[in-house]
N, C-alpha and C positions, 0 to 999 in steps of 0.2 A: 696725178691720176695715172695709174698703171693700166695698160691695154694689152690684150692678148694678140700676139702676131698670128693671124689666120694661117699664113704659109707654114709656120713652124708645125702646128698641129696637123695640118693636112699632109705635109711631107713626112712627119713622124708616123702618122697612121698608115701611109702608103709605102713606107720604107724607102723613100727617096732621100737623096743627100740633103743634109741640113746646112745649106750654104750660108754661113755667117748670120744665122737667125737665132734669136732667143725667144723663149715662150712669153716673157713679159718685158714690156718696154715702158718706161716712165715718161710722161709728157707734162709739161708745165708751161704757163704763160702763153705767149703768142703762138708757140708751137702747138699747144693743145687747141687753141682757138681756131687754127687753120687745119686741124686734122678731122677728117670725117670717120666716124666709127658707128658701129651697130652696138646695141645693148640688149641684154637678155633679161626678161621678166619671167620669173618662175616661182614655184613653191619649193622651199627647202625640204629635202628628205632627211633621213637619219644622218647624223654627222659622219658616221663611218662610210656612208654611201656617197658623200660629196667630196669633190676635189678641192682642197683648201690651199691657202697660200703656201704652207710648209711643203706640200706635195709638189707644187710647181717650182718652188724654190730649189728643191732637190734636183729637178731637171735643169734648172737655170745654172746650177753650179757644175754640171757635167760638161766636159768638153765634147766637141763634135765627134771625135773618134769613139769616145766611150758611149755616146748615145747611139752611134751606128751599130755598135757591137752588142747592144742590149737586146735580149730575147724579148721581142715585142709580145709574143703570145703569153709569156709568163709574167709580164708586167702587171702588177696588181691594179694600177690605175685604170687600165683599160677595161677592167671588169666592173668598175663602179658605175652606178646610174648617173652620177654627176658628171663623169667623163663623157658619157654619151650626149648629155645636154650641151657640154662645151663643144664637142665635135659637131653636133647638129647646128649649133649657132655659127661655127666657123664655115660650114658648108653653105649655109644660107647667105652669110656675109660675102663669101667668095662669089656666089652666083649673082649678088647685087653689086659686084665690083668694089667691095669694101675690104680694106686690108686689116682693119683693127676691130676688135670686139671687147666689150667690157662685161664681165660676169662677177657678181658680188661675192661669190663663194671663194674665188681664188685671187681676186685683184686687190683685196684689202688685207693687210697684216693686222689681224685682230688682237695680236699680242701687244700692240702699241695702242694705249688708250688715246693718245693724242691723234694718231692717224685714224682711229675709228671715229673719234668725235668729228674730225675734219670731214671724213667721208659722209657721215650721216647729215651733217649740216650742208654739204654740197650735193647730196644725191639728187635732189629734185632738179637742180641746175644741170647736172650731168645727163639726166634722162631728157630734159627739155632740149638740150643741145645735140642730142644724138640724131644721126641721119635716119635711122630706122630702129624700131623696138620690136623684138621678137617675143611675143607672149606665148609661152609653152604651157599648154593645158595637158598635163600628163595623164589625167583620168578621162579624157575624151577619146573614144575609140572610133567614132563615126567620122565620115567625110564631110559632115555638115556641122555648123555651129549650133549648139543647143538652143532650141526655141521654147522649151517648156521645162518645168521642174521634173526631175526624175527621182524615183525611189532610191536608186543607187547612190544618190548624192544627198540624202536626207540629213546626214550629219552636217552638211554645209548649207542648210536651208533649201535643198533641192537643186542647187546649181553646182557647177564644177568648183573644186576646192580653191582655185585661183581667185574667185570672186569673194571668198571669205577671209582672205589674209589682209592684214593691215598694211604691209609695205606695198602691195600691188595696187593700192588706190592711187598713190602718186605716180606709179608706173603706167597707169592708164591715162591719167589726166595730163601729165607733163609732156610726153612726146607728141609731136604732130602726126607721125606716121607709125601706127601700131598694126602689126600683122599677127594673126592668131594661127597657131599650129596645134594639131592633135598629137596624140601619143607617138605616132609614127612619123612625125614631122611633115605631115601633109597640110598644105595651106587650106584654112577653112574660113577666111574672111579678114577684113580690116576694120579699123575703128570707124572709118567714114562709111563703109558699106553696111556696118552693123550698128549704126548709131541708135536706132529705135530700140533694138533688143538690149543693147548695153544700158541705155537710159532706164528701161523698165527693170532691169536686174539691179542696177546700182543706185537708182533714184537721182542720178546726176543729170541735170538738164541737157538737152541736145546741143544747145549752143556752146556749152562748156566743152563737150566732147569734140565738137568740130572746130571751135575757135580758141579754146584754152581759157585760162583764168584772166590773163592780163588784157586780152583783146576784147573781152566782153564789155559792152557799154555800161553795164551795171555789175560790178564785181560781186560775186556771191558773199553773203554775210558770213561771219564767223560761225554762227549757229548752223548755217547750211552746210558748210564744210565739215563741221563736227558730225552732222547727221549722216553724212556719207560713210563715216567710219563707225557708226553706232553699232553695227552688227558684225564688224570685222574683228578678227582675233590675231594675236601675236604670241610667239613662244615666250618672250619675256614681257612682263607687265609694263615695264618702262617703255617698250617699243610702241605701245598704243599712243603714247604722246610723241615720241621721237619721229614716228613715221608721218606726222602731220606738220612738222616744222616748215618744210619747203612750201607747202600749199598755203600756209598762214603767213609766210614771210617773216618768220622770227628765227632767232638763233639763240642757242643756249648750250652749255657744256653737258656732256653725257655723264650721268652718275648711276651706273648700274648697281642695283642693290637698294635704291630708294623706293622701289615699289610704286604704289599709286601716287606718291608725292610728286612724281615726274609730271603727271597730268596737271596737278595743281600749279607747279612751276610754269608749265606751258601757258596756263590761263593768266598767271601774273605777268608774264612777258607780253602777252597779247594786250592786256590792260595798259601796260606802260607804253606800247607802241601804237595801238589803234584806238580810235574813238568809235567803238562799235558796241552798243549796249545789248545787242542780241546775245552776247555771251551770258546774260542773266535770264534769257528766255527759256532755258532748258526746263523741261517738265511742265510747260505752260498748260498742257491738256491733261495732266495727271489728276486723278480724282481723289486720291488719298495719300496720306503720308506727311512727313515734315523733315526738315533738315536744319541743323544749326549753322550750316555753311552755305553761302551764296555762290560758291564755285562748285561745279559739278565734280563728282568722284571719278567719272570716266566718260568716254564718248557716248556710251549707251544712253546716258541721261538726255542726249540731244536727239533721240530717235524720232520725236514729233516735230522737229524743226526743219524738215527738208523744204518747206515753203515759206520760211520766215525770212523776210528781207528787212534791211535797215531803212528807216525813214529819214529824209532830209529835214533839216531844221525847220524850214519854212512850212513844209507839209505838216510836221508835228505841231507847230505853234498854231497853224490854222485850225486844226481839229480841237486843240485845247481852248481856243478862243470861244468855242461854243459853250464851254462850261465855266470858264474863268473870265470875268470882266476884262475888257481890253486895257483899262487903266492899271489893273493889277499886273497884267502881263508886261506892260511897258516898264513897270518898276523892277521887273526881274532881270538881272544882268544876263546878257546873251551867253557869256562864257560858261555859265552854270549848266547850260544844256549841252555844251560841247565837251566838257572835261569831267573826269572822275579819276581819282587817284587812290593809290594804296597808302595806308597809314598803319601805325602800330595799333590803332583802335578799330581798324576795319577799313572797308572800301568807302571812302568819303564821296558821296554823290548826292545831287539834288534831284528829287523825284516828285512828280505830282501825285499826291496821296489823297484818298477819300476813305472814310470809315465804312466798314461793312455793315449791312443791315442786321440788327438784333445781336450785335457783338460789340463788346467794349474793348477787345484786344486784337481784333483783326482789321486790316486795312488793305485796300486795293492800290497798287502802284502802277501807273501807266509807264510803259517803256516806248521809246521812239523807234518802234519796229512794228511790222504788221505782216499778215499773210499775203501771198501774191494775189489772191482773189478777194481780199477784204481791205477796206480802207480804214477800219477802226484799229487803234493801237492795241497791242497785246498787253494784258494786265497780269501781274503776278500778285499773289497774296502774301502780305507780310504779317507776322504775328509779333506782338510786343509783350515780352514777359520780363518783369523785373528790370525794366528800362533797357533791355537788350532785344534786338530784332532777330527773328528767325524766319525761315522760309516755310510756308504752310501750303498744302495742296488740297484742292477740293472746289466744289461749286458754291461760291459765296457771292451774293449780289451786293453791289455798292448801295449805300444808303441814298435813296433818291432825294432826300431832303437836306443832305449835307453838301457842302461846297468843296470842290477840289482845291487843294492848297499845295503850293510848292514848299517842300520841307527838306532840310539837309539831314541825312541819315548816315549812320555808320554801319555798314553791313559786314558781319563777321565772315572771314574767309580762311582763318587758320584751320589747320587740320584738327579734327576732333579726335583726341586720344582716348576719350571715355568710351565705354562699351554701350552701344545703343540698344542692344537686345534686352528684353525683359520677359521673364517667364512667370506665368500664372499657373500655380498648381491647384487644380480644381477637385473639390470633394463634394460632388453633387449627386451621389448615388441614391440618396433617400428620396429625391424628388420623384423617382419612379414609384415609390410606395404610395405617393399621394395621387397617383393616376396620371402623371405627366409622362408622355411618351418620350422615347429617346430623342435627344435634341438634333435640330438641323443647324448647321454652321454656316455663317455668312460673314464676309464674302467668300467665294469659292477658293480664293488663293490662300486663305488661312488653313493651316493644317493642325489637327489635334493629334498630338503624340502621346499615346496612353491616356493619362488624365491631365496633361499639361498643354498649354498653348504659349508659344513664344512670339512676341511682337517686336517690331523694330521700326526704324524710321520709315522704311518703305512699306511696311504692312503694320499699321499702328492701331488697328481697331478690329475686334472680333465680336460677333454677336451669336449667342446660342439661344435658340428658340425652342421652348418646350410647349407642347400642346396637350390639352385635355379634351376628352370627347364632348364636353359641354360647351366648347368654344372659348375657353379661357386660355390665354397665351401668357406664358411666363418667359420673359426675355432677360437674359443676363448679358450685360454689355461690359466688355473689357477694353480699356484704352490705355495707351502709353504714349506720352509726348514730352519731349525735352527732359527726360529723367523723372517726370511726374507721371503717376499712373492713377487710374480711377476704376471703380467697380460700381455698376448701377444695375438695379433690378426694376423691371417694369412689368406690372400685372394688369392685364386688360382683357375685356371681352371684345372679340373681333370676328367678323364674318369674311374678312378679306384674305385670309390664308396666312401661313407662316412667313412667306417671302415678303409680303407687304409689311407685316409687323417688323420683320428684320430690317427692312429698308428704312422704315420710320425711326426705329431705334438707332440705326446707324447714323442717320443724318442728325438726329437729336444729340447723339454722343459727340459728333464732330463740332456741333454748335456750342456745347456746354463742357468741352473737355477740361479746360483749365479751371473753370468754376467748380466742377465736381472735385477735381484734384486739390484745389485750394481748401475746400471744405474738409476733405479727408486729412490733409496735412495739418489743418488747424485743430481738428479733433485729436489727431495723433500727438500733436505737441502738448496737449493737456494731460497726457498719460504720465503718471508719476514714475512708472517703470516700463518704458516701451518694450524692452526685451521680454517682459512677462505679461504683456497686455495685448488686447485685440480690440477691434472696432466692431460695433453691432449696429445694424439697421433693420427695421421691421417694415415690411410693405404688405398692405392688406390685399387679399385676393378678392376680387369683386364677386358679388353674389354668393358669398360663403361666410362661414364663421372662422376662417383660417387666415393666417398670414405667413409670409415667407420671412424667415430670420436669416439674414446675411451676415456672416462673420468673416472679418478680414484680419489677417496677421502678416506682419513683415518677417522675412527671414533674417537670421543673424548676419548672413552675408548679403551684400547688396546684389540686386539683379533678379530677385524673385520674391514672390509672396504666395500666400495660401488663401484660398477663398472657399468658405464652407456655406452651404445653403441647406435649409431644412424647412419643412412645412409643419406648423403647429397650430393649435387652437388659439384664436385671437383673444387676448386679454384686454382689448381696448386701449392698447398702448402703441399703436403704429405711429411712429414719428419719422419725419422726413430727414432728420439730421442723424449723423453718425454719433454714437456714444461709445465711451471707453469702457471696456470690460477688463477687470482685473483677473489675471489668470488666462490660460489658453485652452480653448476647446480643440480637441483632436479627434481623429477617427482612426481606430485600430482594427485589425482583422478579427480580434477576439472580443470586441464589444459591439453591441448593437447601436448604431447611430453615432452621433457626435456628443462627446462628453468631455468634461473638464476635471482634472485631478483635484479632488477636494481635500487632499492631505497637504498640509503646509509643514515643511521639514523643521522649521525653527520652533514649532509649537508641539508637535506630536511625536517627534523622534521616530520617524518611520524607518523601515528597512527596505533596501533596494533589492530587487529581484528581476531577472530578465525573463519576460514572457513573450514568446514568439519574436525574440531578438529586440524587444522593446523594453527599456528599463522602466519598471513600474515600482512605485513606492507602496509598501504595505504597512498597515498597523497591526499590532499583535494584541491578543487577549488570551489570558489563561484562566479567567474567571468563569466564563461561559463559553464552551467550545461549540455551541450549536449554531453559530452565526452562519447563514447561508446566502448564496447569491439571490438577489431579488428583494432583500430587506431594505427598508428605507427608514429614515429618521433625521434627526437634527444633530449637528456637530456644534457643541457649545464652545465658546471662546477659550475657556481654560479647563474644559472638562472633556470627558470621553464621548464617544458616539452613543447617542440615546436612540435606541430602536423604537419605532412606532408601529411597525407592521411589515407586511410582505405583499408585494404587488400581485403575487399569484393567489394569495388569499382574497384580495380584493376582486380579482378576476373570477374566482369561484363564487363569491357572493353575488356577482352579477350574472351568473349562469354560464361563464366561459370555462371551457376545459382546456388547460394548457398542459399537455402530457410531458413535454420536455422542458424541465425547469432549469437544468444546467448540464453542461457537457464537460468532459475531462479533456484538458489541453495537454496532458502529459506531465512529466516531472520538471519541465522548465530547463533552463540552462544552469549547469553546475557553477558553483561559486569558485572563488580563487583557490580555496583549499579543500577540494573534495577528498573525502576519505570513505571508501567503500560506498555504503548506501546513505551517506550524509550529504547534505548541501548546506552551504554557509551563506548567511545574509548579513549585511552590515548596514547599520544606521549611524548617522553622525549628528551631533549637536555641538556646534562650536568645536572645541578641541577634544571632546569626549566621543568615544566610540562605543556603540552597543552592538554586540555580535550575537546572532542566533545560529544554532546548529540544529537542523531538522532531519529526522530519520524517516525514510520512506515517504518523502514529500511528493504530493500530487497537486496539480493546479486544476481548479474547477471554475468555470465561468458561465455567465449567461449566454445562451445561444445567440450568435450573431445572425438573426433571421428577421424577416419582415414581420413575423408574428410578434416577436418580443419588442421590436421597434414600435409597432403600432400600439402595443399594450402600454409601453412607457409614455408614448405621445398622448394616449387617451387620458392620462392623469396629469397632463401638463399644467392645468390650472389648479387642481385640487392638491397636488403635491408640490406646488411652487416653492422653491427655496429649500427643498429637502435634499438629502444625500442618498445615493443608491449604492448598495454593495454589488459590485459587478463581478469580482473575482475573489476566490478564497484559496488558501493553501492548507491542505490537511496533512497531518503527519502522525506517526505512532509515538515518537518521543521528541522532546525538544530540550535544548540546553542554551544557556545564555551566559554572557560575561560582559562587564563594562570596564572601561579603562581609557587610557590616553591614546592618542593617535599612533604613537610610536610602538605600541604593544601589538603583538600578533598572537593568535592562538590556533590550535588545531585540535581535531577530535578524531576518535576512531570507535569502532563498534563495541569494544569491551569497556567503554567508558573510562579507560585509563587516560591519563593526561599526557599530552606531548607539548612541550614548550615550557614557559616559565610561570604559567598561572593555571588554576583549576577552573573547570567549567561547573556551573551550577545547573542542576536539573529541575525543570518545572514539575510540580506534582501532577498537574493536569497538562496533557500535551497542548502546546500553544497552537492556536489557529490564527493564521494571518489573513487579513482581508484588505481590499482596496476600496476606497470610496470615490465615487464619481458624481458629478452634477450633470445630468443630461441637459443638452442644449434646450430641450423643450421645457425643462423645469427651472430654467433661469428666471429668477425673480426680477420683475421690472415694475416700477410704480407707474400708475396711470396718471395722465394729466387730470387736473381737477374738473375741467369741463367734460372730458371723456368719462370720468368716474360718475358724474352726475347724470349723464345720458344713460349709462348702463344701469344706474340705480332706478331711473325712470322706466326703462325697459323691463327690469326685473319686477317692478311694482305692477305694471300692466299685464305682464305674463301671469302673475299670481291671480289677478282679477279674472282672467279668462279661464284659468284652470280650477277655480273654486266652484264646485257644482251648485252650491246654495248661495252664491254671491248675489250682490245687488245687481238688478238688471240694468240700471242706469250706469253703474260702474263698468259693467261688461261692454255696454254700448260705447262708453267713452274710450275703453281700451281698443275696441274695433276701430274707432276713428283715429286713435293714436297711431296704430300700425298702418292704417290706410294712408295717412298723411306721409308716412315714411316710404312705404313700398308702392302705393297706388292700389286702389280698390280692385281693378281688373286683374292685376297680378295676383293678389290674394285669392280672388275668386277662382282663378284657374290653377292655382298652385296645388300640386300633389307631391308629397314627399314623405320622408320618414319622421319629420318633426311634427308631433301631434298638435301642438298649439297653433301652428300655421294652418294645418288642415282644418282644425276647429274654427280658426279665425275666418277662413274662407267661407265655411258654412254659415257663420254668424253674419258675414257680409251679405250672403244670399238671402238669409232670413230677414235681415234688416231692409233689404230692397223690396221684399214681398210685403212688408208692413209699411204701407205708404203713409200711415198716420203717425208713425213714431217720430218724435222730434227730440233733439238734444236740449240741454239747458239753455242754449243760446237761441233756440227757436229754429235752427236749421235742420232740414230733413236729413235723416241718416243716409238716404239715397245719394245725397251730395258727396258722400265720401268717395264715390267713384270718380270724382273730378277734383283731385287734390290741387291746391294752389301752387305747389311746386312740382316740377317734372322729375321723375326718378326713373332709372333704367328698369325695364320690365324683366322680372325674374323668369328664368327658364327652368325647366326640369332637366336633369336633377339640380336641386339647389346646391348640393355639395358634390365633390368629386368622388373618385373611387374610394378614398379613405375619408369618410365624412367626419371622423372624430368620434372617439368613444366617450360616453355610451349612447350616442345618438343612433348607433347601429349596434347590433349584438351578433355574435357568432355562436352557433350551437356547437361547433367543433372546429378546432384548428387543424388544418390539413396542409400537406405540402403543396396542394394545388391552389392554396390561397383563395378558395371560394368563399364568398361572403353571402350569408343569408339574411337579408334585411327584414326587420319586423317593424311594426309601427311603434311610435314612441309610447303609446299606451300600454303595449305589451311589455315593454321594458319596465314601465312603472309597476305593473302588476306582479311580474315574476321576480324582479330583482329588488324591488323596494326603492329603486332610484327614481327621484322626481326631478323636476326642473330646478334651475339654480336657486330660486327663491325658497324652496322647501327646506324646512329645518330638520328633516329626519336625518339621523346620524348614519353615516356609511362606514364608519371606522375612523381610527386616529388619523389626523392630518388633513381631514376634509373641511373646507370652509363652507359657510352657508351660502356664499355668493360666488359664482364663477367669473364674475365680470370685473373683479377688482384687483387683478394682477397678482392674486395669491396673498395679498396682505391680510 
């Protein structure tokens, strides 16, 4: 141990003769043990401002005469702030009759790794053996010790910087006598006189500050010592671990460059030397998250352990005896409670374990430790996934009917090299079209970056809550745990507000995390081509004829996925399980809503063209160049696209005016061989290449507006399974050529040929178009029981809407709907659906006629008391977008104002009737809207 000679620096500063003194003197063995010295505790400044070993070594190598002749005013050392700290320490030591001072900046040769490692492992002992410690608070300018947090120190949690540094923790605890000085080296207190203030700032108990670690009757636990360092920082990451060695009584070599692994090595050394299971109590009060590792990443994980103490064996067994029969405890070897070891399969330990309530994969494990003011043992939550344990955080109650059992477990402790972060890319913009307001995000610590949310082990769940004015809440729950992730949608009617809905969904997600993830993984494994597939789930919206379609797709690169949600008319196919979709739905800036490319390259030989920087595949036709955006039809397996009509013509039939049918997107991106006003497109089939050259090409597309989106969604049932033309490319001339992959061609405006082959000109300019399948038009078969229910509904609706129908049949229809919805709900219902309004009037008329009875002899009045309880419908029945054509719009405007009319008006003006009516509305319409489009 090198010590500074106080007389050398004082004489050097005052210009006195340096009589046979050197700046540094080395002490070892008995000489060191009998030497009294002071020691400095301070915060390092910039390296160029500190006096380091090399600087003092330069003085050490000068002879006395050379030092005497040195111009002291020009000496650079004297201008450094670090020199003033050394000089101040020497002055204080001299006033305390101490000849020697130790300062870490200049007494350690950090160029030697062995010397640095020895110093770090011995530093706590050096501070403990010092006669007096000078704590220099360089940012305190007052003559009093700080008693409250100040804004000038907010970067350090409101206290002087000295209390935020990692190394100063042991420098406060180890010495018996600590004196505090301000910036001007004015004395402002001692550790004994400031015990209360120091304990409040550092969370270190008073008895530790006054008596030290070793003299305390109950030595602080490992978790407590870690908690004192939880909010402290160090310049090097490794020093967060190295600065705790002395207080924990362990030794290990220094390996700068290992990063956070140093703290893991520290915990491994503690496990080898100490029987203290509080080392596993970190994060015991954390409410969310998970970890694959049972050792903490850094001291901040122990921030809630300042009152955690270890329990003696007899105390722990006495508490367990209340839950485990004594005869079972007697069979348990005592050494299993005292020992736990590191193995290549994890930390081998015996723990009392009990299953958690309503969970098949969560367990509570009791640790032999407790809080200072609580006699109950602390419990941590273990998760078991694929026979491997992991740490889980949250409020989970133990199963009161299960019995605690001692079990040997292997807790993983190796550093996780996999990336824990997972990003969800969200495409939920169309939910606002259905009347759902902008979402609220829960919990508050989760942040939405653009349209993406990133979750990790510390923040593993996010809940987005959308609300409609009629009290319907749509909740999207995102979850990431152990590399598995899940997406859930909950639709419910609630009066408790969005925050309560978010909390319920949050807790439900934590309870069912792995179950939902397993279901998604199982569905995903059934996909024949995962890279070209998605998963689909439909969730019905209460009190409406709509459902939410949730589409999930994995990214090609691990670590992210895409989630698409849309609201469409319900076809009676809402299933709780995930289903595989072949092909991928996407959302692009130039198409309205979510659509899937309906062109398959191996069958239709499409051409690729970049629209808005997105590669889109187009089909070509030179037979009929009048194809326009908005046309729909079927794509046969081995045939061309068969047009059946245009959605704008259907809208006009129903009395809707859509003035903007398509918009020009420009000329797109030039091909690889642009020549003047030509662009080149290439399509490939196997080893064959088909190339098109288009002159004066322009791209036209459906407007990406809410009006067009709503129109497409309105025909979700009637045009189920159809294809939609969304984009076309128009040109004045077109040329083509086919050949093998190794051939290339070029064109120019005078039609002369460049290259080794000729181009052939189309007689009619080719028009290219792209086919998409809107998400709302995706065909899905209904369950048999659901299909029969909708057929029954369809039958009874027709009975109600038949003016000259049989009275008994109409009354039977009234009872049918009353049993479903409740008579009072129907009686009070007012909406745009005429048969509901008519049904309510029929219920009222039936109540007035007391003598009317049904075939079973029961009075129609009895329909007001259904045998089953159903939720009461509220007005409005549907949301902002109730689904076309249950509402109609007289004019489409940018203000998106909707003018509702009664269903009867729609019937009279447009000719559209209810799903059971057989009147033809144009090609592609089915007679029944409730059968999934089949």
